[in-house]
N, CA, C and O atoms as a GROMACS GRO file, in nm:
protein
  608
    1MET      N    1  -0.657   0.298   2.460
    1MET     CA    2  -0.759   0.241   2.382
    1MET      C    3  -0.728   0.084   2.371
    1MET      O    4  -0.615   0.040   2.349
    2SER      N    5  -0.837   0.008   2.388
    2SER     CA    6  -0.809  -0.144   2.389
    2SER      C    7  -0.778  -0.188   2.252
    2SER      O    8  -0.808  -0.121   2.154
    3SER      N    9  -0.714  -0.306   2.246
    3SER     CA   10  -0.681  -0.358   2.109
    3SER      C   11  -0.795  -0.376   2.024
    3SER      O   12  -0.781  -0.355   1.903
    4CYS      N   13  -0.914  -0.414   2.074
    4CYS     CA   14  -1.040  -0.429   2.000
    4CYS      C   15  -1.082  -0.310   1.937
    4CYS      O   16  -1.114  -0.308   1.818
    5GLN      N   17  -1.082  -0.193   2.022
    5GLN     CA   18  -1.124  -0.070   1.972
    5GLN      C   19  -1.022  -0.019   1.867
    5GLN      O   20  -1.063   0.050   1.773
    6THR      N   21  -0.896  -0.051   1.879
    6THR     CA   22  -0.798  -0.003   1.777
    6THR      C   23  -0.825  -0.070   1.643
    6THR      O   24  -0.823  -0.007   1.537
    7LYS      N   25  -0.850  -0.203   1.652
    7LYS     CA   26  -0.883  -0.275   1.532
    7LYS      C   27  -1.015  -0.221   1.464
    7LYS      O   28  -1.025  -0.202   1.342
    8ASP      N   29  -1.111  -0.199   1.555
    8ASP     CA   30  -1.234  -0.150   1.493
    8ASP      C   31  -1.219  -0.010   1.428
    8ASP      O   32  -1.278   0.016   1.323
    9LEU      N   33  -1.140   0.076   1.488
    9LEU     CA   34  -1.100   0.204   1.431
    9LEU      C   35  -1.020   0.188   1.299
    9LEU      O   36  -1.047   0.264   1.206
   10LEU      N   37  -0.929   0.100   1.285
   10LEU     CA   38  -0.860   0.068   1.170
   10LEU      C   39  -0.958   0.025   1.062
   10LEU      O   40  -0.962   0.087   0.956
   11TYR      N   41  -1.038  -0.082   1.087
   11TYR     CA   42  -1.123  -0.132   0.986
   11TYR      C   43  -1.230  -0.027   0.945
   11TYR      O   44  -1.270  -0.026   0.828
   12MET      N   45  -1.277   0.061   1.038
   12MET     CA   46  -1.368   0.162   0.999
   12MET      C   47  -1.297   0.265   0.903
   12MET      O   48  -1.357   0.309   0.804
   13LEU      N   49  -1.168   0.303   0.936
   13LEU     CA   50  -1.101   0.402   0.852
   13LEU      C   51  -1.074   0.334   0.712
   13LEU      O   52  -1.088   0.399   0.608
   14ILE      N   53  -1.037   0.213   0.712
   14ILE     CA   54  -1.014   0.140   0.582
   14ILE      C   55  -1.137   0.139   0.498
   14ILE      O   56  -1.135   0.180   0.382
   15HIS      N   57  -1.248   0.091   0.557
   15HIS     CA   58  -1.377   0.074   0.500
   15HIS      C   59  -1.426   0.225   0.444
   15HIS      O   60  -1.469   0.241   0.330
   16LEU      N   61  -1.415   0.323   0.534
   16LEU     CA   62  -1.462   0.456   0.496
   16LEU      C   63  -1.373   0.510   0.377
   16LEU      O   64  -1.424   0.575   0.286
   17ASN      N   65  -1.249   0.483   0.380
   17ASN     CA   66  -1.157   0.520   0.268
   17ASN      C   67  -1.202   0.458   0.137
   17ASN      O   68  -1.205   0.528   0.035
   18LYS      N   69  -1.235   0.332   0.135
   18LYS     CA   70  -1.278   0.264   0.014
   18LYS      C   71  -1.415   0.313  -0.034
   18LYS      O   72  -1.436   0.335  -0.154
   19GLN      N   73  -1.510   0.331   0.066
   19GLN     CA   74  -1.637   0.392   0.024
   19GLN      C   75  -1.625   0.526  -0.030
   19GLN      O   76  -1.689   0.556  -0.130
   20LEU      N   77  -1.547   0.612   0.029
   20LEU     CA   78  -1.525   0.748  -0.019
   20LEU      C   79  -1.468   0.743  -0.150
   20LEU      O   80  -1.523   0.813  -0.235
   21ALA      N   81  -1.365   0.674  -0.184
   21ALA     CA   82  -1.300   0.666  -0.310
   21ALA      C   83  -1.398   0.621  -0.419
   21ALA      O   84  -1.398   0.682  -0.526
   22CYS      N   85  -1.483   0.516  -0.398
   22CYS     CA   86  -1.576   0.465  -0.483
   22CYS      C   87  -1.690   0.567  -0.513
   22CYS      O   88  -1.728   0.585  -0.629
   23ARG      N   89  -1.739   0.630  -0.413
   23ARG     CA   90  -1.847   0.729  -0.422
   23ARG      C   91  -1.797   0.860  -0.504
   23ARG      O   92  -1.863   0.916  -0.592
   24PHE      N   93  -1.676   0.893  -0.461
   24PHE     CA   94  -1.615   1.015  -0.527
   24PHE      C   95  -1.597   0.990  -0.679
   24PHE      O   96  -1.632   1.071  -0.765
   25GLU      N   97  -1.544   0.880  -0.703
   25GLU     CA   98  -1.515   0.843  -0.846
   25GLU      C   99  -1.657   0.836  -0.920
   25GLU      O  100  -1.671   0.895  -1.028
   26ALA      N  101  -1.751   0.772  -0.869
   26ALA     CA  102  -1.888   0.763  -0.918
   26ALA      C  103  -1.959   0.900  -0.942
   26ALA      O  104  -2.023   0.926  -1.044
   27ASP      N  105  -1.940   0.980  -0.842
   27ASP     CA  106  -2.010   1.115  -0.844
   27ASP      C  107  -1.939   1.218  -0.933
   27ASP      O  108  -2.000   1.293  -1.009
   28VAL      N  109  -1.802   1.216  -0.916
   28VAL     CA  110  -1.724   1.323  -0.989
   28VAL      C  111  -1.652   1.274  -1.116
   28VAL      O  112  -1.608   1.353  -1.200
   29GLY      N  113  -1.642   1.134  -1.128
   29GLY     CA  114  -1.576   1.079  -1.236
   29GLY      C  115  -1.425   1.088  -1.234
   29GLY      O  116  -1.362   1.102  -1.338
   30LEU      N  117  -1.369   1.081  -1.117
   30LEU     CA  118  -1.232   1.108  -1.094
   30LEU      C  119  -1.185   1.007  -0.985
   30LEU      O  120  -1.249   0.994  -0.881
   31SER      N  121  -1.074   0.937  -1.010
   31SER     CA  122  -1.028   0.843  -0.910
   31SER      C  123  -0.931   0.929  -0.809
   31SER      O  124  -0.869   1.028  -0.850
   32PRO      N  125  -0.923   0.885  -0.682
   32PRO     CA  126  -0.834   0.963  -0.593
   32PRO      C  127  -0.691   0.983  -0.645
   32PRO      O  128  -0.635   1.091  -0.625
   33ASN      N  129  -0.631   0.882  -0.711
   33ASN     CA  130  -0.501   0.893  -0.762
   33ASN      C  131  -0.495   1.000  -0.874
   33ASN      O  132  -0.402   1.081  -0.875
   34ARG      N  133  -0.587   1.002  -0.962
   34ARG     CA  134  -0.601   1.101  -1.070
   34ARG      C  135  -0.622   1.241  -1.010
   34ARG      O  136  -0.564   1.339  -1.057
   35LEU      N  137  -0.710   1.250  -0.901
   35LEU     CA  138  -0.733   1.382  -0.845
   35LEU      C  139  -0.602   1.431  -0.776
   35LEU      O  140  -0.576   1.552  -0.778
   36GLU      N  141  -0.522   1.346  -0.717
   36GLU     CA  142  -0.398   1.384  -0.657
   36GLU      C  143  -0.301   1.434  -0.770
   36GLU      O  144  -0.236   1.537  -0.750
   37LEU      N  145  -0.290   1.367  -0.883
   37LEU     CA  146  -0.205   1.400  -0.989
   37LEU      C  147  -0.237   1.538  -1.043
   37LEU      O  148  -0.152   1.624  -1.066
   38LEU      N  149  -0.373   1.552  -1.061
   38LEU     CA  150  -0.420   1.677  -1.120
   38LEU      C  151  -0.401   1.795  -1.024
   38LEU      O  152  -0.371   1.906  -1.068
   39CYS      N  153  -0.417   1.775  -0.899
   39CYS     CA  154  -0.404   1.886  -0.794
   39CYS      C  155  -0.259   1.930  -0.801
   39CYS      O  156  -0.228   2.049  -0.802
   40ARG      N  157  -0.167   1.828  -0.806
   40ARG     CA  158  -0.017   1.865  -0.810
   40ARG      C  159   0.012   1.945  -0.946
   40ARG      O  160   0.077   2.049  -0.950
   41LEU      N  161  -0.046   1.883  -1.055
   41LEU     CA  162  -0.016   1.956  -1.184
   41LEU      C  163  -0.073   2.098  -1.190
   41LEU      O  164  -0.011   2.187  -1.248
   42SER      N  165  -0.191   2.121  -1.130
   42SER     CA  166  -0.245   2.253  -1.131
   42SER      C  167  -0.163   2.356  -1.049
   42SER      O  168  -0.179   2.476  -1.068
   43ARG      N  169  -0.074   2.307  -0.956
   43ARG     CA  170   0.015   2.400  -0.889
   43ARG      C  171   0.155   2.430  -0.956
   43ARG      O  172   0.235   2.514  -0.917
   44GLU      N  173   0.170   2.348  -1.062
   44GLU     CA  174   0.301   2.362  -1.134
   44GLU      C  175   0.282   2.407  -1.276
   44GLU      O  176   0.185   2.365  -1.340
   45GLU      N  177   0.366   2.489  -1.328
   45GLU     CA  178   0.362   2.530  -1.465
   45GLU      C  179   0.396   2.411  -1.545
   45GLU      O  180   0.324   2.378  -1.639
   46GLU      N  181   0.506   2.341  -1.512
   46GLU     CA  182   0.556   2.222  -1.578
   46GLU      C  183   0.634   2.147  -1.482
   46GLU      O  184   0.705   2.207  -1.400
   47ILE      N  185   0.627   2.008  -1.483
   47ILE     CA  186   0.698   1.921  -1.392
   47ILE      C  187   0.741   1.806  -1.467
   47ILE      O  188   0.675   1.765  -1.563
   48SER      N  189   0.857   1.746  -1.424
   48SER     CA  190   0.904   1.615  -1.486
   48SER      C  191   0.808   1.505  -1.432
   48SER      O  192   0.757   1.510  -1.321
   49GLN      N  193   0.790   1.412  -1.514
   49GLN     CA  194   0.702   1.296  -1.479
   49GLN      C  195   0.758   1.228  -1.356
   49GLN      O  196   0.682   1.188  -1.268
   50SER      N  197   0.891   1.216  -1.350
   50SER     CA  198   0.943   1.151  -1.229
   50SER      C  199   0.927   1.223  -1.113
   50SER      O  200   0.906   1.160  -1.009
   51GLU      N  201   0.934   1.364  -1.112
   51GLU     CA  202   0.910   1.462  -0.999
   51GLU      C  203   0.764   1.444  -0.952
   51GLU      O  204   0.731   1.438  -0.834
   52LEU      N  205   0.674   1.436  -1.061
   52LEU     CA  206   0.533   1.413  -1.033
   52LEU      C  207   0.508   1.297  -0.954
   52LEU      O  208   0.437   1.301  -0.854
   53GLN      N  209   0.567   1.185  -1.001
   53GLN     CA  210   0.547   1.058  -0.934
   53GLN      C  211   0.594   1.054  -0.782
   53GLN      O  212   0.534   0.994  -0.692
   54LYS      N  213   0.701   1.121  -0.768
   54LYS     CA  214   0.766   1.137  -0.628
   54LYS      C  215   0.677   1.217  -0.537
   54LYS      O  216   0.661   1.188  -0.419
   55ALA      N  217   0.620   1.321  -0.599
   55ALA     CA  218   0.533   1.416  -0.516
   55ALA      C  219   0.407   1.350  -0.472
   55ALA      O  220   0.360   1.375  -0.361
   56VAL      N  221   0.351   1.267  -0.556
   56VAL     CA  222   0.221   1.212  -0.509
   56VAL      C  223   0.232   1.070  -0.458
   56VAL      O  224   0.130   1.015  -0.418
   57SER      N  225   0.346   1.006  -0.455
   57SER     CA  226   0.371   0.881  -0.407
   57SER      C  227   0.277   0.772  -0.468
   57SER      O  228   0.218   0.690  -0.398
   58ILE      N  229   0.268   0.774  -0.588
   58ILE     CA  230   0.187   0.674  -0.664
   58ILE      C  231   0.290   0.598  -0.747
   58ILE      O  232   0.389   0.652  -0.796
   59ASP      N  233   0.261   0.467  -0.758
   59ASP     CA  234   0.339   0.376  -0.843
   59ASP      C  235   0.384   0.427  -0.984
   59ASP      O  236   0.298   0.464  -1.064
   60PRO      N  237   0.506   0.430  -1.014
   60PRO     CA  238   0.545   0.484  -1.145
   60PRO      C  239   0.465   0.446  -1.261
   60PRO      O  240   0.427   0.526  -1.346
   61ALA      N  241   0.440   0.312  -1.262
   61ALA     CA  242   0.361   0.258  -1.383
   61ALA      C  243   0.213   0.311  -1.379
   61ALA      O  244   0.149   0.328  -1.483
   62ALA      N  245   0.164   0.335  -1.258
   62ALA     CA  246   0.021   0.393  -1.259
   62ALA      C  247   0.029   0.540  -1.299
   62ALA      O  248  -0.062   0.588  -1.366
   63VAL      N  249   0.136   0.615  -1.261
   63VAL     CA  250   0.145   0.758  -1.305
   63VAL      C  251   0.168   0.751  -1.462
   63VAL      O  252   0.106   0.834  -1.527
   64THR      N  253   0.239   0.673  -1.522
   64THR     CA  254   0.259   0.668  -1.663
   64THR      C  255   0.125   0.641  -1.723
   64THR      O  256   0.082   0.716  -1.810
   65ARG      N  257   0.059   0.542  -1.684
   65ARG     CA  258  -0.085   0.502  -1.732
   65ARG      C  259  -0.178   0.629  -1.727
   65ARG      O  260  -0.241   0.661  -1.827
   66HIS      N  261  -0.188   0.701  -1.611
   66HIS     CA  262  -0.275   0.803  -1.594
   66HIS      C  263  -0.227   0.925  -1.690
   66HIS      O  264  -0.311   0.990  -1.754
   67VAL      N  265  -0.098   0.951  -1.697
   67VAL     CA  266  -0.047   1.064  -1.777
   67VAL      C  267  -0.082   1.026  -1.922
   67VAL      O  268  -0.133   1.113  -1.993
   68GLN      N  269  -0.060   0.913  -1.968
   68GLN     CA  270  -0.091   0.870  -2.107
   68GLN      C  271  -0.250   0.889  -2.141
   68GLN      O  272  -0.290   0.944  -2.244
   69GLN      N  273  -0.325   0.841  -2.050
   69GLN     CA  274  -0.466   0.854  -2.070
   69GLN      C  275  -0.510   1.003  -2.067
   69GLN      O  276  -0.591   1.046  -2.149
   70MET      N  277  -0.458   1.076  -1.977
   70MET     CA  278  -0.500   1.228  -1.976
   70MET      C  279  -0.438   1.298  -2.095
   70MET      O  280  -0.496   1.397  -2.140
   71GLU      N  281  -0.334   1.258  -2.148
   71GLU     CA  282  -0.276   1.316  -2.268
   71GLU      C  283  -0.374   1.283  -2.390
   71GLU      O  284  -0.408   1.367  -2.473
   72ALA      N  285  -0.412   1.162  -2.390
   72ALA     CA  286  -0.504   1.118  -2.498
   72ALA      C  287  -0.639   1.200  -2.494
   72ALA      O  288  -0.697   1.234  -2.596
   73GLU      N  289  -0.682   1.228  -2.371
   73GLU     CA  290  -0.804   1.312  -2.346
   73GLU      C  291  -0.788   1.457  -2.374
   73GLU      O  292  -0.886   1.532  -2.382
   74GLY      N  293  -0.663   1.497  -2.388
   74GLY     CA  294  -0.632   1.646  -2.411
   74GLY      C  295  -0.614   1.727  -2.283
   74GLY      O  296  -0.603   1.849  -2.291
   75ILE      N  297  -0.609   1.666  -2.171
   75ILE     CA  298  -0.600   1.737  -2.043
   75ILE      C  299  -0.455   1.783  -2.017
   75ILE      O  300  -0.435   1.885  -1.952
   76LEU      N  301  -0.353   1.711  -2.066
   76LEU     CA  302  -0.219   1.748  -2.051
   76LEU      C  303  -0.132   1.714  -2.169
   76LEU      O  304  -0.171   1.632  -2.252
   77VAL      N  305  -0.014   1.775  -2.178
   77VAL     CA  306   0.074   1.739  -2.286
   77VAL      C  307   0.208   1.693  -2.221
   77VAL      O  308   0.242   1.736  -2.111
   78ARG      N  309   0.277   1.609  -2.288
   78ARG     CA  310   0.412   1.567  -2.252
   78ARG      C  311   0.516   1.620  -2.350
   78ARG      O  312   0.487   1.620  -2.469
   79THR      N  313   0.628   1.661  -2.312
   79THR     CA  314   0.730   1.702  -2.403
   79THR      C  315   0.868   1.651  -2.350
   79THR      O  316   0.875   1.611  -2.233
   80ARG      N  317   0.969   1.651  -2.425
   80ARG     CA  318   1.106   1.610  -2.376
   80ARG      C  319   1.176   1.737  -2.325
   80ARG      O  320   1.149   1.846  -2.376
   81SER      N  321   1.258   1.725  -2.233
   81SER     CA  322   1.334   1.840  -2.176
   81SER      C  323   1.437   1.879  -2.285
   81SER      O  324   1.495   1.795  -2.354
   82ASN      N  325   1.455   2.011  -2.296
   82ASN     CA  326   1.554   2.063  -2.394
   82ASN      C  327   1.702   2.032  -2.329
   82ASN      O  328   1.798   2.016  -2.404
   83GLU      N  329   1.714   2.026  -2.203
   83GLU     CA  330   1.841   2.005  -2.138
   83GLU      C  331   1.872   1.854  -2.126
   83GLU      O  332   1.991   1.822  -2.125
   84ASP      N  333   1.782   1.762  -2.116
   84ASP     CA  334   1.810   1.626  -2.112
   84ASP      C  335   1.694   1.550  -2.162
   84ASP      O  336   1.588   1.543  -2.100
   85ASN      N  337   1.718   1.491  -2.284
   85ASN     CA  338   1.620   1.423  -2.359
   85ASN      C  339   1.553   1.305  -2.289
   85ASN      O  340   1.444   1.263  -2.329
   86ARG      N  341   1.618   1.250  -2.180
   86ARG     CA  342   1.561   1.142  -2.107
   86ARG      C  343   1.450   1.191  -2.023
   86ARG      O  344   1.368   1.107  -1.985
   87ILE      N  345   1.435   1.317  -1.987
   87ILE     CA  346   1.333   1.361  -1.895
   87ILE      C  347   1.211   1.396  -1.984
   87ILE      O  348   1.220   1.458  -2.090
   88THR      N  349   1.097   1.351  -1.929
   88THR     CA  350   0.964   1.392  -1.988
   88THR      C  351   0.902   1.494  -1.890
   88THR      O  352   0.896   1.479  -1.768
   89LEU      N  353   0.860   1.596  -1.959
   89LEU     CA  354   0.802   1.712  -1.890
   89LEU      C  355   0.654   1.701  -1.913
   89LEU      O  356   0.609   1.664  -2.022
   90VAL      N  357   0.569   1.734  -1.802
   90VAL     CA  358   0.424   1.733  -1.818
   90VAL      C  359   0.368   1.867  -1.779
   90VAL      O  360   0.411   1.929  -1.682
   91ARG      N  361   0.265   1.914  -1.862
   91ARG     CA  362   0.195   2.035  -1.825
   91ARG      C  363   0.052   2.024  -1.865
   91ARG      O  364   0.017   1.949  -1.956
   92LEU      N  365  -0.032   2.101  -1.796
   92LEU     CA  366  -0.179   2.096  -1.824
   92LEU      C  367  -0.200   2.185  -1.955
   92LEU      O  368  -0.132   2.285  -1.976
   93THR      N  369  -0.289   2.144  -2.031
   93THR     CA  370  -0.335   2.228  -2.146
   93THR      C  371  -0.444   2.323  -2.090
   93THR      O  372  -0.488   2.312  -1.975
   94GLU      N  373  -0.484   2.415  -2.177
   94GLU     CA  374  -0.589   2.504  -2.132
   94GLU      C  375  -0.723   2.419  -2.110
   94GLU      O  376  -0.798   2.443  -2.016
   95GLN      N  377  -0.746   2.326  -2.198
   95GLN     CA  378  -0.862   2.242  -2.180
   95GLN      C  379  -0.860   2.169  -2.047
   95GLN      O  380  -0.962   2.156  -1.979
   96GLY      N  381  -0.735   2.121  -2.013
   96GLY     CA  382  -0.715   2.056  -1.888
   96GLY      C  383  -0.736   2.145  -1.764
   96GLY      O  384  -0.783   2.095  -1.662
   97LYS      N  385  -0.701   2.272  -1.770
   97LYS     CA  386  -0.722   2.372  -1.675
   97LYS      C  387  -0.878   2.391  -1.654
   97LYS      O  388  -0.927   2.399  -1.541
   98ASP      N  389  -0.948   2.398  -1.764
   98ASP     CA  390  -1.084   2.420  -1.758
   98ASP      C  391  -1.162   2.290  -1.696
   98ASP      O  392  -1.256   2.300  -1.618
   99TRP      N  393  -1.109   2.171  -1.742
   99TRP     CA  394  -1.164   2.053  -1.691
   99TRP      C  395  -1.139   2.040  -1.543
   99TRP      O  396  -1.226   1.988  -1.473
  100ILE      N  397  -1.026   2.083  -1.491
  100ILE     CA  398  -1.000   2.076  -1.347
  100ILE      C  399  -1.086   2.170  -1.278
  100ILE      O  400  -1.135   2.136  -1.170
  101ASP      N  401  -1.112   2.289  -1.329
  101ASP     CA  402  -1.206   2.387  -1.267
  101ASP      C  403  -1.341   2.324  -1.253
  101ASP      O  404  -1.402   2.339  -1.147
  102ASN      N  405  -1.391   2.255  -1.350
  102ASN     CA  406  -1.526   2.190  -1.346
  102ASN      C  407  -1.519   2.078  -1.236
  102ASN      O  408  -1.605   2.074  -1.148
  103ARG      N  409  -1.422   1.993  -1.242
  103ARG     CA  410  -1.414   1.888  -1.140
  103ARG      C  411  -1.397   1.937  -1.000
  103ARG      O  412  -1.434   1.871  -0.902
  104SER      N  413  -1.337   2.061  -0.991
  104SER     CA  414  -1.313   2.119  -0.852
  104SER      C  415  -1.455   2.164  -0.799
  104SER      O  416  -1.485   2.153  -0.680
  105ARG      N  417  -1.538   2.212  -0.891
  105ARG     CA  418  -1.672   2.249  -0.835
  105ARG      C  419  -1.753   2.129  -0.800
  105ARG      O  420  -1.829   2.131  -0.703
  106GLU      N  421  -1.738   2.022  -0.879
  106GLU     CA  422  -1.808   1.894  -0.848
  106GLU      C  423  -1.757   1.840  -0.718
  106GLU      O  424  -1.835   1.794  -0.634
  107LYS      N  425  -1.616   1.845  -0.699
  107LYS     CA  426  -1.565   1.795  -0.572
  107LYS      C  427  -1.625   1.874  -0.447
  107LYS      O  428  -1.669   1.813  -0.350
  108ASP      N  429  -1.625   2.004  -0.457
  108ASP     CA  430  -1.684   2.093  -0.361
  108ASP      C  431  -1.826   2.051  -0.329
  108ASP      O  432  -1.862   2.041  -0.212
  109GLN      N  433  -1.911   2.026  -0.431
  109GLN     CA  434  -2.053   1.981  -0.406
  109GLN      C  435  -2.058   1.849  -0.336
  109GLN      O  436  -2.139   1.828  -0.246
  110PHE      N  437  -1.967   1.757  -0.381
  110PHE     CA  438  -1.957   1.629  -0.325
  110PHE      C  439  -1.926   1.636  -0.178
  110PHE      O  440  -1.988   1.567  -0.097
  111MET      N  441  -1.833   1.718  -0.143
  111MET     CA  442  -1.789   1.731  -0.003
  111MET      C  443  -1.899   1.803   0.081
  111MET      O  444  -1.918   1.770   0.198
  112GLU      N  445  -1.968   1.899   0.022
  112GLU     CA  446  -2.084   1.960   0.094
  112GLU      C  447  -2.190   1.862   0.128
  112GLU      O  448  -2.238   1.858   0.241
  113LYS      N  449  -2.230   1.779   0.031
  113LYS     CA  450  -2.320   1.679   0.051
  113LYS      C  451  -2.282   1.585   0.150
  113LYS      O  452  -2.366   1.546   0.231
  114LEU      N  453  -2.157   1.541   0.155
  114LEU     CA  454  -2.106   1.448   0.247
  114LEU      C  455  -2.114   1.501   0.388
  114LEU      O  456  -2.138   1.427   0.483
  115GLN      N  457  -2.093   1.624   0.402
  115GLN     CA  458  -2.089   1.691   0.539
  115GLN      C  459  -2.217   1.756   0.585
  115GLN      O  460  -2.220   1.818   0.692
  116GLU      N  461  -2.323   1.745   0.507
  116GLU     CA  462  -2.445   1.816   0.535
  116GLU      C  463  -2.502   1.783   0.664
  116GLU      O  464  -2.569   1.868   0.722
  117GLN      N  465  -2.482   1.664   0.716
  117GLN     CA  466  -2.546   1.617   0.839
  117GLN      C  467  -2.463   1.671   0.959
  117GLN      O  468  -2.510   1.668   1.073
  118LEU      N  469  -2.344   1.719   0.933
  118LEU     CA  470  -2.254   1.771   1.048
  118LEU      C  471  -2.279   1.915   1.073
  118LEU      O  472  -2.299   1.991   0.979
  119SER      N  473  -2.277   1.955   1.200
  119SER     CA  474  -2.285   2.092   1.237
  119SER      C  475  -2.148   2.158   1.213
  119SER      O  476  -2.048   2.092   1.186
  120ALA      N  477  -2.150   2.289   1.223
  120ALA     CA  478  -2.008   2.358   1.189
  120ALA      C  479  -1.912   2.320   1.295
  120ALA      O  480  -1.794   2.311   1.263
  121GLU      N  481  -1.950   2.296   1.420
  121GLU     CA  482  -1.872   2.259   1.527
  121GLU      C  483  -1.820   2.117   1.495
  121GLU      O  484  -1.700   2.096   1.508
  122ASP      N  485  -1.902   2.019   1.453
  122ASP     CA  486  -1.860   1.888   1.423
  122ASP      C  487  -1.760   1.888   1.305
  122ASP      O  488  -1.660   1.817   1.313
  123ARG      N  489  -1.781   1.961   1.203
  123ARG     CA  490  -1.689   1.983   1.094
  123ARG      C  491  -1.553   2.022   1.138
  123ARG      O  492  -1.455   1.959   1.096
  124GLN      N  493  -1.542   2.128   1.226
  124GLN     CA  494  -1.420   2.167   1.285
  124GLN      C  495  -1.350   2.053   1.364
  124GLN      O  496  -1.230   2.029   1.348
  125GLU      N  497  -1.426   1.987   1.445
  125GLU     CA  498  -1.378   1.881   1.523
  125GLU      C  499  -1.318   1.768   1.440
  125GLU      O  500  -1.211   1.714   1.470
  126LEU      N  501  -1.396   1.734   1.329
  126LEU     CA  502  -1.355   1.633   1.238
  126LEU      C  503  -1.216   1.669   1.173
  126LEU      O  504  -1.125   1.588   1.160
  127ILE      N  505  -1.211   1.793   1.135
  127ILE     CA  506  -1.084   1.841   1.075
  127ILE      C  507  -0.963   1.829   1.173
  127ILE      O  508  -0.857   1.777   1.139
  128ARG      N  509  -0.988   1.881   1.299
  128ARG     CA  510  -0.895   1.866   1.402
  128ARG      C  511  -0.854   1.733   1.434
  128ARG      O  512  -0.735   1.712   1.457
  129LEU      N  513  -0.942   1.635   1.439
  129LEU     CA  514  -0.915   1.497   1.467
  129LEU      C  515  -0.834   1.430   1.348
  129LEU      O  516  -0.735   1.360   1.369
  130LEU      N  517  -0.884   1.457   1.228
  130LEU     CA  518  -0.810   1.402   1.110
  130LEU      C  519  -0.671   1.467   1.095
  130LEU      O  520  -0.578   1.399   1.050
  131SER      N  521  -0.655   1.590   1.129
  131SER     CA  522  -0.519   1.649   1.122
  131SER      C  523  -0.434   1.590   1.220
  131SER      O  524  -0.315   1.570   1.193
  132SER      N  525  -0.482   1.559   1.335
  132SER     CA  526  -0.409   1.505   1.448
  132SER      C  527  -0.368   1.357   1.406
  132SER      O  528  -0.253   1.319   1.432
  133LEU      N  529  -0.453   1.275   1.344
  133LEU     CA  530  -0.423   1.145   1.296
  133LEU      C  531  -0.319   1.156   1.179
  133LEU      O  532  -0.229   1.073   1.172
  134ALA      N  533  -0.329   1.249   1.092
  134ALA     CA  534  -0.230   1.273   0.990
  134ALA      C  535  -0.088   1.297   1.042
  134ALA      O  536   0.011   1.238   0.997
  135ARG      N  537  -0.085   1.391   1.141
  135ARG     CA  538   0.043   1.420   1.211
  135ARG      C  539   0.107   1.294   1.272
  135ARG      O  540   0.227   1.269   1.264
  136SER      N  541   0.016   1.215   1.332
  136SER     CA  542   0.068   1.093   1.394
  136SER      C  543   0.124   0.986   1.293
  136SER      O  544   0.218   0.912   1.322
  137MET      N  545   0.060   0.983   1.175
  137MET     CA  546   0.101   0.898   1.064
  137MET      C  547   0.237   0.943   1.017
  137MET      O  548   0.321   0.859   0.984
  138GLU      N  549   0.260   1.066   1.014
  138GLU     CA  550   0.389   1.127   0.964
  138GLU      C  551   0.502   1.099   1.075
  138GLU      O  552   0.617   1.075   1.039
  139SER      N  553   0.470   1.101   1.197
  139SER     CA  554   0.578   1.089   1.302
  139SER      C  555   0.600   0.952   1.340
  139SER      O  556   0.705   0.928   1.398
  140VAL      N  557   0.512   0.852   1.316
  140VAL     CA  558   0.533   0.716   1.350
  140VAL      C  559   0.576   0.640   1.229
  140VAL      O  560   0.508   0.638   1.127
  141GLY      N  561   0.689   0.576   1.240
  141GLY     CA  562   0.739   0.480   1.136
  141GLY      C  563   0.666   0.356   1.138
  141GLY      O  564   0.589   0.331   1.231
  142SER      N  565   0.685   0.273   1.037
  142SER     CA  566   0.615   0.143   1.030
  142SER      C  567   0.643   0.056   1.143
  142SER      O  568   0.556  -0.020   1.183
  143GLY      N  569   0.761   0.062   1.199
  143GLY     CA  570   0.798  -0.010   1.311
  143GLY      C  571   0.830  -0.158   1.281
  143GLY      O  572   0.845  -0.235   1.376
  144ARG      N  573   0.841  -0.200   1.158
  144ARG     CA  574   0.873  -0.325   1.116
  144ARG      C  575   0.973  -0.323   1.004
  144ARG      O  576   0.983  -0.228   0.927
  145LYS      N  577   1.051  -0.436   0.999
  145LYS     CA  578   1.151  -0.437   0.888
  145LYS      C  579   1.077  -0.476   0.761
  145LYS      O  580   0.974  -0.544   0.768
  146THR      N  581   1.125  -0.437   0.651
  146THR     CA  582   1.048  -0.471   0.524
  146THR      C  583   1.037  -0.616   0.501
  146THR      O  584   0.945  -0.658   0.430
  147ASP      N  585   1.123  -0.698   0.554
  147ASP     CA  586   1.103  -0.845   0.523
  147ASP      C  587   1.018  -0.912   0.623
  147ASP      O  588   0.998  -1.033   0.615
  148GLU      N  589   0.965  -0.837   0.721
  148GLU     CA  590   0.880  -0.904   0.830
  148GLU      C  591   0.734  -0.901   0.772
  148GLU      O  592   0.690  -0.804   0.711
  149PRO      N  593   0.666  -1.012   0.794
  149PRO     CA  594   0.514  -1.022   0.762
  149PRO      C  595   0.436  -0.927   0.850
  149PRO      O  596   0.477  -0.904   0.964
  150ILE      N  597   0.328  -0.871   0.804
  150ILE     CA  598   0.242  -0.798   0.877
  150ILE      C  599   0.163  -0.880   0.978
  150ILE      O  600   0.104  -0.980   0.938
  151GLN      N  601   0.159  -0.845   1.101
  151GLN     CA  602   0.079  -0.914   1.206
  151GLN      C  603  -0.070  -0.884   1.194
  151GLN      O  604  -0.111  -0.769   1.176
  152LYS      N  605  -0.150  -0.992   1.203
  152LYS     CA  606  -0.295  -0.963   1.198
  152LYS      C  607  -0.352  -0.970   1.336
  152LYS      O  608  -0.472  -0.949   1.355
   0.00000   0.00000   0.00000
């Protein structure tokens, strides 16, 4: 693929990601970061806040901010670990579990609406291609030292 096509693909993916995040948040009322946190919490009975941050790769300050906001909204509770008082444990409340179920239905409706112009074959092909890109992202390092500027 030529350099121009590669840049076009990169910009298209970046633009699509931004659009998708904005539309999803507007329609479902949930940011992508908060969605990722809640998905992880829904799979765990209880998790330390630091483990949660590592699992979702979101900035620690942002995780703290989201957790505090969701605690104030009654979606989750934070407690101190009995074994180590320095560790903060996080778990969903019953209200939080119900809230996630509702958002999950809204997420499914959003995704159906997004894909309604695609045939079943196109949907499968899209999943195949995105999965392939995701595998490539995992196997390819950044290729630059952290002190090197990003080339444009």
